[in-house]
C-alpha positions as CSV (number, residue, x, y, z in Angstrom):
1,M,-6.7,25.1,15.1
2,F,-5.8,23.8,11.4
3,I,-7.2,25.2,8.0
4,F,-8.1,22.2,5.5
5,L,-8.3,23.6,1.8
6,N,-9.4,20.8,-0.5
7,G,-9.3,21.8,-4.5
8,S,-8.3,20.4,-7.8
9,S,-4.5,20.4,-8.7
10,S,-3.6,24.2,-10.2
11,S,-6.8,25.3,-7.9
12,G,-4.6,27.9,-6.1
13,K,-4.5,26.1,-2.9
14,T,-0.9,26.4,-2.2
15,S,-0.8,29.8,-3.3
16,I,-3.6,30.3,-0.8
17,A,-2.0,28.3,1.8
18,K,1.2,30.7,1.5
19,E,-0.9,33.6,1.5
20,L,-2.6,32.7,4.8
21,Q,0.9,32.1,6.6
22,E,1.7,35.5,6.0
23,M,-1.6,36.8,7.1
24,F,-1.7,34.8,10.4
25,P,0.0,36.3,13.5
26,Q,1.1,32.8,14.3
27,A,3.2,30.4,12.9
28,F,0.8,28.4,10.4
29,L,2.7,24.9,9.2
30,R,2.0,24.2,5.4
31,V,1.8,20.6,4.8
32,G,-0.1,18.6,2.2
33,I,-0.5,16.5,-0.9
34,D,2.7,18.3,-2.7
35,A,4.7,18.0,1.1
36,F,4.1,14.2,1.1
37,M,4.4,13.3,-2.4
38,G,8.0,15.4,-2.1
39,M,8.9,12.6,0.3
40,M,9.0,10.1,-2.3
41,P,12.3,9.4,-4.2
42,E,11.4,10.8,-7.9
43,K,12.3,7.5,-9.6
44,F,8.7,6.1,-8.3
45,I,7.1,9.3,-9.7
46,G,6.1,9.2,-13.7
47,D,5.4,6.8,-16.1
48,T,8.1,4.2,-15.7
49,E,7.4,0.6,-14.5
50,V,9.2,1.4,-11.0
51,A,6.8,4.3,-10.8
52,R,3.8,1.9,-10.6
53,E,4.8,1.2,-7.0
54,G,4.5,5.0,-6.1
55,F,2.8,7.5,-8.2
56,F,2.0,6.2,-11.7
57,F,0.8,8.9,-13.9
58,E,-1.1,7.3,-16.9
59,A,-1.8,8.9,-19.9
60,T,-5.2,8.0,-21.4
61,K,-8.5,9.5,-22.9
62,D,-11.8,10.2,-22.0
63,E,-14.5,11.7,-24.0
64,H,-13.2,14.9,-24.0
65,G,-9.6,13.7,-25.0
66,P,-6.4,12.8,-23.2
67,I,-6.3,12.9,-19.6
68,T,-3.5,12.0,-16.9
69,N,-4.7,9.8,-14.2
70,V,-2.7,9.3,-11.1
71,H,-2.7,5.5,-9.3
72,G,-0.9,4.7,-6.0
73,G,1.3,1.9,-5.9
74,V,2.7,0.1,-2.8
75,Y,5.0,3.1,-1.5
76,A,2.1,5.8,-2.1
77,K,-0.2,3.9,-0.1
78,R,2.2,3.7,2.8
79,L,2.8,7.4,2.6
80,F,-0.9,8.5,2.5
81,E,-1.7,6.2,5.2
82,A,1.0,8.4,7.3
83,R,-0.6,11.7,6.1
84,V,-2.8,11.8,9.3
85,P,-1.2,10.6,11.9
86,C,1.4,12.8,10.8
87,I,-0.6,16.0,11.0
88,R,-2.1,14.7,14.0
89,E,1.2,14.7,15.7
90,I,2.0,18.1,14.4
91,L,-1.2,19.7,16.0
92,K,-0.7,17.7,19.1
93,L,2.6,19.8,19.8
94,E,0.2,23.0,19.9
95,N,0.9,23.9,16.3
96,E,-1.4,25.4,13.9
97,V,-1.8,23.5,10.3
98,V,-2.7,24.6,6.8
99,I,-3.6,21.4,5.0
100,D,-3.4,21.6,1.3
101,E,-5.1,18.3,0.1
102,I,-6.7,17.1,-3.5
103,L,-9.4,14.4,-2.0
104,F,-9.2,12.0,-4.6
105,D,-10.9,9.2,-2.7
106,G,-13.9,11.2,-1.5
107,R,-15.9,10.0,1.4
108,P,-13.3,7.2,2.6
109,E,-10.8,9.5,2.5
110,I,-12.2,12.8,4.3
111,D,-13.8,10.4,6.8
112,G,-9.8,9.3,7.8
113,Y,-9.2,12.7,8.2
114,I,-12.3,13.6,10.5
115,N,-11.7,10.5,12.6
116,G,-8.0,11.1,12.6
117,L,-8.1,14.7,13.5
118,K,-11.2,14.6,16.1
119,G,-10.5,16.7,19.4
120,F,-8.6,19.8,17.0
121,P,-11.0,22.4,16.0
122,G,-10.5,23.3,11.8
123,Y,-11.8,24.6,9.3
124,F,-12.7,22.8,5.7
125,I,-12.6,25.2,2.9
126,A,-13.3,24.6,-0.6
127,V,-11.2,25.9,-3.4
128,N,-12.8,26.0,-6.7
129,C,-11.7,27.1,-10.2
130,S,-13.3,26.3,-13.8
131,L,-11.6,23.1,-15.4
132,E,-10.9,26.0,-18.2
133,E,-9.0,27.7,-15.8
134,V,-7.1,25.0,-14.1
135,E,-6.3,23.4,-17.4
136,R,-4.8,26.8,-18.6
137,R,-2.8,27.1,-15.5
138,E,-1.6,23.5,-15.8
139,K,0.1,24.4,-19.2
140,L,1.9,27.0,-17.6
141,R,3.3,25.1,-14.9
142,E,6.7,22.9,-15.1
143,N,5.9,20.4,-12.7
144,R,2.9,19.5,-13.4
145,S,1.3,16.7,-15.9
146,D,-1.3,18.3,-19.1
147,N,-4.5,16.9,-18.7
148,H,-4.0,15.9,-14.7
149,A,-6.3,17.9,-13.2
150,R,-9.0,17.0,-15.4
151,G,-8.7,13.5,-13.9
152,H,-10.0,14.5,-10.8
153,Y,-11.7,17.3,-11.3
154,H,-15.2,16.0,-11.1
155,I,-15.0,13.7,-7.9
156,I,-12.9,15.9,-5.6
157,H,-15.5,17.7,-4.3
158,N,-17.8,14.5,-4.4
159,H,-17.4,13.5,-0.8
160,G,-21.1,14.8,1.0
161,V,-19.5,16.6,3.7
162,P,-20.8,20.1,4.4
163,Y,-17.8,22.9,4.0
164,D,-17.1,25.5,6.1
165,F,-16.4,28.3,3.5
166,E,-16.0,28.0,-0.5
167,V,-13.7,30.6,-2.5
168,D,-13.1,30.4,-6.4
169,T,-9.8,31.0,-7.9
170,T,-11.2,31.1,-11.3
171,S,-10.9,35.2,-11.6
172,T,-10.2,35.7,-8.3
173,P,-6.5,36.3,-7.0
174,S,-5.1,34.3,-4.0
175,D,-4.1,36.8,-2.2
176,V,-8.1,37.5,-2.0
177,C,-9.4,34.7,-1.5
178,A,-6.8,33.9,1.5
179,K,-8.2,37.2,3.1
180,A,-11.8,36.2,2.5
181,I,-10.7,32.8,4.3
182,F,-8.9,34.8,7.0
183,D,-11.9,37.3,7.7
184,F,-14.1,34.4,8.0
185,I,-12.0,32.3,10.6
186,A,-11.7,35.6,12.4
187,T,-15.1,35.7,12.9
188,K,-14.7,32.4,15.0
189,P,-17.5,30.2,13.8
190,E,-18.0,26.9,15.3
191,P,-16.5,24.2,12.5
192,K,-19.0,22.1,10.7
193,V,-16.9,19.1,10.9
194,F,-13.3,19.2,12.5
195,R,-14.3,19.9,15.9
């Protein structure tokens, strides 16, 4: 079984994933965007010319002010194409998984997960948080670019696939959100998407 958390950067996904790992009696392995980006050599992440081949952070503006967009170069695309097959292999070995993800590419990206993880039951969970709170958290984090979340905030839930459950971390602590997810899964509902 797996739990798929989708939400913006700084929405609390990783904190919830860690809480879930502690709540379940069995070992849940945590994997996701940060774990995969962590495999990339640092020189290929940032705003340098060489980072254009990896994860290039572009500072720009929209009608609300500065934003940071992330563009994937050839190395980033190869790495991201490996995500679903890697997770599938982990699941095939009878491991439980918490996926901590940001669905930047909408329907095509979630369809890749749906098709690639077919046959494995999983719960698709939305991690919501107000843009104002996400931006506040982002400024407090040393490992995040300012205005990064706003660059993808309005697109990550626009994929047309129903969630099994949703939490909102704007004013609810991550441990309370994790407990709500845990309690939901404990009722053993039929997953809507991942079966």
